[in-house]
BAMAR-90729 format. One record per residue (C-alpha): residue in one letter; x, y, z. Coordinates in steps of 0.05 Angstrom, whole numbers, padded with zeros to 5 digits, always signed. Example, Ala and Ser with C-alpha at 12.3 -4.5 7.8 and 13.67 -1.06 7.14 Angstrom:
2
A+00246-00090+00156;S+00273-00021+00143;
//
This chain:
341
M+00489+00098-00124;E+00512+00037-00085;T+00457+00001-00046;T+00453-00056+00002;L+00395-00088-00034;M+00392-00159-00059;R+00378-00177-00131;L+00306-00198-00144;S+00309-00258-00190;P+00256-00310-00173;A+00236-00363-00223;T+00165-00342-00240;P+00117-00401-00243;T+00059-00408-00290;P-00010-00396-00259;T-00024-00471-00257;T+00039-00489-00219;N+00028-00517-00149;L+00086-00490-00108;H+00116-00530-00052;I+00158-00482-00012;V+00219-00517+00018;R+00256-00481+00073;E+00331-00483+00079;P+00358-00502+00148;G+00362-00443+00194;T+00317-00396+00154;Q+00252-00367+00177;V+00186-00397+00158;P+00118-00363+00154;G+00088-00357+00223;S+00156-00352+00258;S+00172-00280+00238;A+00187-00225+00286;S+00135-00172+00300;S+00140-00107+00262;T+00161-00047+00303;S+00134+00002+00252;R+00077+00049+00265;A+00015+00048+00221;F+00028+00051+00146;I-00045+00071+00138;E-00092+00103+00188;A-00160+00127+00163;N-00214+00088+00200;T-00174+00024+00206;I-00157-00021+00265;V-00099-00069+00276;V-00110-00144+00273;T-00063-00204+00273;P-00060-00262+00224;E-00082-00307+00281;E-00145-00265+00293;I-00163-00269+00220;R-00156-00344+00217;R-00190-00356+00284;D-00246-00303+00288;H-00264-00278+00218;I-00316-00314+00177;I-00305-00320+00102;P-00355-00288+00053;V-00389-00333+00003;Y-00420-00325-00066;A-00494-00315-00055;R-00517-00362-00111;D-00478-00425-00092;N-00451-00412-00022;E-00380-00425-00045;P-00326-00385-00008;L-00286-00328-00037;I-00210-00328-00028;S-00202-00310+00045;Q-00161-00252+00069;G-00121-00301+00111;D-00104-00343+00050;F-00084-00280+00012;I-00034-00260+00066;Q-00007-00330+00073;V+00005-00336-00002;A+00042-00270-00003;E+00084-00291+00057;E+00103-00357+00024;V+00126-00321-00038;V+00166-00270+00002;Y+00200-00325+00042;D+00216-00363-00022;V+00244-00304-00061;F+00282-00272-00003;R+00311-00333+00031;G+00358-00317+00087;E+00332-00245+00095;R+00300-00220+00159;I+00225-00217+00148;L+00176-00187+00198;E+00106-00210+00214;P+00054-00177+00168;Q+00026-00112+00194;I-00049-00115+00180;R-00102-00061+00181;V-00176-00073+00170;S-00238-00030+00163;H-00313-00033+00149;P-00335-00089+00196;I-00391-00135+00173;K-00425-00161+00236;G-00471-00220+00245;R-00495-00270+00296;I-00507-00345+00301;P-00578-00370+00290;E-00588-00387+00363;A-00579-00314+00382;R-00626-00285+00329;N-00676-00258+00380;K-00626-00229+00430;P-00616-00154+00437;A-00548-00133+00411;N-00523-00111+00479;Q-00537-00181+00508;L-00498-00221+00456;E-00442-00266+00482;D-00376-00266+00446;H-00387-00335+00418;E-00454-00312+00389;R-00424-00257+00347;T-00394-00265+00277;I-00352-00215+00240;Y-00308-00202+00180;Y-00279-00138+00153;E-00297-00115+00083;R-00229-00083+00071;L-00159-00105+00090;A-00089-00080+00076;F-00024-00113+00097;C+00049-00098+00093;I+00108-00147+00102;E+00173-00111+00119;L+00242-00137+00103;P+00288-00095+00147;S+00352-00130+00123;I+00340-00100+00053;Y+00346-00026+00059;D+00378+00039+00035;Y+00379+00112+00054;V+00347+00171+00018;G+00351+00241+00046;G+00378+00214+00111;N+00317+00169+00120;Q+00324+00093+00123;L+00279+00057+00074;S+00263-00017+00081;L+00235-00062+00027;V+00162-00080+00036;V+00113-00126+00001;G+00038-00122+00012;G-00032-00121-00015;V-00104-00100-00008;K-00166-00143-00008;A-00232-00105-00011;Y-00294-00150-00017;N-00336-00090-00039;L-00301-00095-00107;D-00324-00168-00117;N-00389-00192-00146;V-00411-00232-00085;S-00482-00236-00111;G-00460-00284-00166;R-00430-00353-00164;R-00360-00382-00157;G-00319-00372-00219;S-00325-00297-00220;A-00258-00262-00218;E-00238-00234-00151;H-00203-00167-00143;F-00137-00156-00108;K-00084-00102-00104;L-00010-00119-00097;F+00051-00076-00085;I+00125-00078-00072;G+00165-00017-00054;F+00197+00017+00005;Q+00174+00041+00072;N+00205+00103+00103;L+00220+00081+00173;V+00222+00153+00199;C+00148+00162+00185;T+00123+00094+00159;N+00101+00126+00093;L+00098+00077+00036;C+00140+00094-00026;V+00110+00057-00086;R+00118+00067-00161;T+00079+00040-00220;D+00122-00020-00235;G+00114-00043-00163;Y+00039-00040-00163;I-00019-00080-00192;G-00081-00040-00179;D-00134-00085-00210;L-00111-00157-00205;R-00167-00206-00223;V-00157-00279-00207;G-00200-00340-00193;S-00152-00384-00153;L-00095-00383-00103;D-00048-00409-00156;Q-00062-00349-00201;L-00055-00303-00141;R+00012-00335-00122;A+00038-00328-00193;A+00019-00255-00195;V+00059-00241-00131;Y+00120-00275-00162;Q+00112-00236-00226;L+00106-00169-00191;I+00168-00180-00149;S+00209-00203-00209;S+00189-00143-00252;Y+00201-00090-00199;E+00261-00045-00214;Q+00283-00029-00144;H+00348+00007-00161;R+00313+00052-00211;H+00261+00068-00158;L+00315+00086-00108;R+00351+00130-00159;Q+00286+00168-00173;M+00275+00181-00100;Q+00347+00201-00088;A+00343+00251-00144;L+00286+00286-00109;T+00333+00309-00055;E+00371+00351-00106;Y+00314+00398-00124;A+00273+00446-00082;L+00214+00494-00085;T+00214+00564-00056;E+00158+00583-00009;H+00126+00622-00066;Q+00129+00562-00112;F+00100+00517-00058;A+00043+00565-00047;Q+00028+00568-00121;L+00032+00492-00127;I-00018+00481-00070;G-00064+00535-00097;R-00065+00502-00166;C-00075+00434-00133;R-00137+00460-00099;M-00161+00492-00164;Y-00152+00427-00203;Q-00212+00393-00170;H-00258+00449-00194;L-00234+00455-00266;P-00282+00438-00323;A-00275+00365-00344;A-00246+00384-00411;A-00191+00426-00378;R-00173+00370-00328;Q-00162+00322-00386;Q-00103+00365-00409;I-00069+00364-00341;P-00035+00306-00305;A-00085+00277-00255;L-00082+00293-00181;L-00120+00246-00135;Y-00115+00289-00073;G-00175+00327-00046;D-00180+00388-00001;Q-00172+00347+00063;Q-00106+00316+00041;L-00080+00382+00013;G-00097+00416+00079;T-00053+00364+00113;V+00004+00378+00065;C-00001+00453+00080;R-00003+00442+00155;D+00057+00395+00153;Y+00097+00443+00109;Y+00101+00486+00172;R+00096+00435+00228;D+00123+00367+00209;E+00188+00356+00247;R+00218+00313+00192;F+00194+00342+00127;C+00176+00415+00138;R+00206+00474+00102;D+00276+00499+00119;D+00291+00565+00153;N+00285+00602+00086;G+00218+00571+00069;N+00246+00525+00017;I+00227+00451+00014;N+00263+00398-00026;L+00223+00351-00069;W+00238+00290-00025;R+00206+00325+00033;L+00148+00348-00010;Y+00137+00277-00034;N+00134+00253+00038;L+00084+00306+00056;F+00039+00278+00002;T+00050+00205+00021;N+00037+00221+00094;A-00028+00257+00075;C-00055+00196+00038;K-00050+00153+00101;S-00119+00180+00120;T-00149+00150+00057;Y-00194+00088+00057;V-00160+00021+00049;D-00183+00009-00023;Q-00157+00077-00047;F-00094+00095-00010;L-00046+00058-00056;D-00071+00095-00117;R-00058+00161-00081;S+00011+00137-00061;I+00029+00121-00133;N+00000+00188-00154;A+00044+00224-00103;L+00108+00199-00136;D+00083+00213-00207;F+00062+00283-00187;T+00128+00298-00152;L+00168+00273-00212;Q+00127+00320-00257;V+00145+00377-00210;Q+00218+00357-00215;D+00215+00360-00291;A+00186+00430-00286;V+00239+00453-00237;E+00294+00424-00282;G+00264+00459-00342;R+00253+00395-00380;A+00177+00405-00383;T+00124+00456-00366;S+00074+00444-00310;W+00006+00475-00303;Y+00015+00470-00228;L+00076+00516-00229;S+00062+00558-00290;
//
């Protein structure tokens, strides 16, 4: 399949390399990118913030034992932006789309005795425990199932995963991803080689090197071929009903039985959304005969995981592709599946 994508071939630095990003004349630089026109790539209980808000208004958590700062969410986004601009020179790069949740509120000492409803804006402090961001490159794209997909790079920072009660030197936790965003619905399409789910680093240099390494190891063309193949297979209404029924049963199986079955990270709420959208979603619902191709099924699952908390939604997104590929193998007859047996 021919694509319009660029080759990903950055020179990956060692973790100790201090990078100096030099911009070629006429190319974009971080901070000058256009705003993303995409809708939310995650919903749940998140709100939208801008990079400027994070740098200006959000305090930085510290280690309790020595008062040294953790890597800030603003620095995390900036490092990712710098790498994206370096690897994809000359491409159109949009401003990061950022979602945050779980606010941690505070106040300055001078306002310690004030009732909460009387606090002035300058007397309040805040940061958000969990953040996810997505940088879209609309000039790198392809089509699957009639839907335009743009390349995206992003990450998650969730301070609840860090040991903030210790001292500086403890590894900090991050999640990184590269994949595609379906511009029809803003669903993220991510596979395992484009995801680091438990990155532990202690410095910005190590974080920067990890972003380079992830981008260089991502097999974008293989990912696109996998997704394109999903359009060639379909489930009947009866098979879809059996699949969803077994998905609901999976959560209640004895632990020993679940170990013999490929994991499914979706609960009843998400599966209910999949069922509803099978009938009602304008873009990915069943056809007039009740059949649904696997590309549409995959998007029903990725759309359902957008209601997941920030620190968990990427794992469900990965699981959606793995699960759909297992269904494809069963439909092709290359393997058996408990979900369709």
